[in-house]
Each structure stands twice: as C-alpha cells, then as structure tokens.
N, C-alpha and C positions, 0 to 999 in steps of 0.2 A: 578663827575658823567659824564658818557659818554652818548651821545645822537645820535640817528639816525633820520635824517631829512626826512620827507615825502615830496613828490613833491609839494603839496599845500603850505607847509611852505616855501620851497625854492622860489617858484614863488612870494608869498606874500612878503617875505623878500626883494627880489631883486627889487620889485615894490613899496617898502615902504608902504605896505598896512596893516601892523600890528599896533595895538595900541602902543604908545610910550614905555611902559614897556616891551611889547613883542619884539619890535625892539631892545631894550637895551639887553634883555636876549639873543636873537639870535646873536647879534653882538659879544658878549663874546664867544659864541660857534663857530661862523664862524672865529673869530680871532685865535682860537686854531686848526683850520682845521676841517671842518665838515665831518661827516660820512654819506654816503648815500648808499642805495641799488642800485644795477645795474638796478633794475626796475625803480627807481626814475630817474636815469640817462636817461633811455629810454623815460620815460614819459615827462621829462623836454625838451629833445632835439628833440622830434618827430614832433613838430608843425612847419609849415611854418610861418615864421614871418619876420620882417625886419632884415636886416643884423646887424644893431646896437643892437637890442634886442638879436639876436642869439649870438653875440659876448659876451654880458654880461652873458648870460646863459652858454655858452661854457667855458668862463673864470672861472665861479663859479665851474662848474663840474671839470675842469682841476685842480683846487686847492683843491678838495675834495678827501677824501679816498672813493673809490668805493668798496663796499663789494660785492664779487662775489656770484654767484649761485653755491656754492660748494656742496659737498656730504652731509655735516651736514645740510645745509640750505634746500636742496632738501628733505631730510628725515623729517625734522621738518615741512616743507610745506605740505607734504603728510599727516602727522599726524594731522595737524591743519584742513586740508580740510575734513578729516574723522570725526573730532570732531564737527565741526560747519559749517554752511552755510556761506561761505566767497568767494569773488571773488579771482581768482588765483593771480593777481598782489598784492592784499592786503595780501593774505596768505604768499606770498614770502617776502613781507616787514615785516610782523609780525614775521615770522620765522627768518629772518635775525636779527631782534632786539633781539629776544629771544636767539638765538645761540651765539651772540656776547655780550649778557648781557647789552644791551643798553636800555635806555628809548626812546620810539618812540615819536617824536614831530609831531603832526598832528592836523589838524582842524576837520578831519572826525572821531571823537571819536566813533560815532555810528557804524562805520565799524569794529571797533576793540574791542568794549566793552565786547564781549563774549569770548575773546581769553584767555584761562587759561595760566598763566605764563607771560603774556605780561604786561609791565608797560608802560603807555603812559601819555602824558601831552598835553594840548592844549595851545599853546603860546598866543592865543587870550584871554585867561583867566588870564594872568599874570598881 
C-alpha cells in the first residue's frame, strides 16, 4: 500500500511523538521513501526554528518524493472544494492522495472525513 504523509505526521514522526506502534508503522514507510504533497513540504519548512531542527526537516524532505501541484491535482482540488467545505491546503493534500491513489496518513481526520474517494488513516490509532 502507498501512503501520503500529512505535515502533522511528518513533524510528529521526526520528533518521536507518536505511540510506539505508530512510530514502527511510519518507520517502515519512511524506509521505503515517503510520499508527501508539495503543500506538506511548504508547511513543514515554513517555520523559523533552530538550524539543527531545520536540518532534520530539510533532510527528511530531501529524501521524500514530493508530489507536485499538477493539472490532475488542480482539477481534483477544485472538485473537492465545490463538494465540501475544506481549507485549500487540505483540499490539495486530499486531491493529491486521491489522484495518486494513496492512503493519507494524518492526525486531522476530522478535516478529511467528508471527502468522497479519500482513504485515510490516523497513525496515532495504530
């Protein structure tokens, strides 16, 4: 199964803030090269933090597959926004997951629960 990691999952994983089973589950995914949306890349790297933390975040992003905001994702995002009330970044992440046929890993399941066609899991529930 292929997964798309949401930014909250990335930060929690890198900070070792998931339950042990969630950490083990994500370690397997990260070892196979994680997939993330360009939106998650922006969300993870936009904050001012220490140079040590930024190095960890940047290294993770550099080792990930960054899925772009291409035409298919844009069209799917527009469709999702017309169907339900959702924030634009979340719509782009959901659309990316749907277009690439990935399961979205997120802690914010409430943000995504009404998105038709989206499969998601919460690693904190592992």
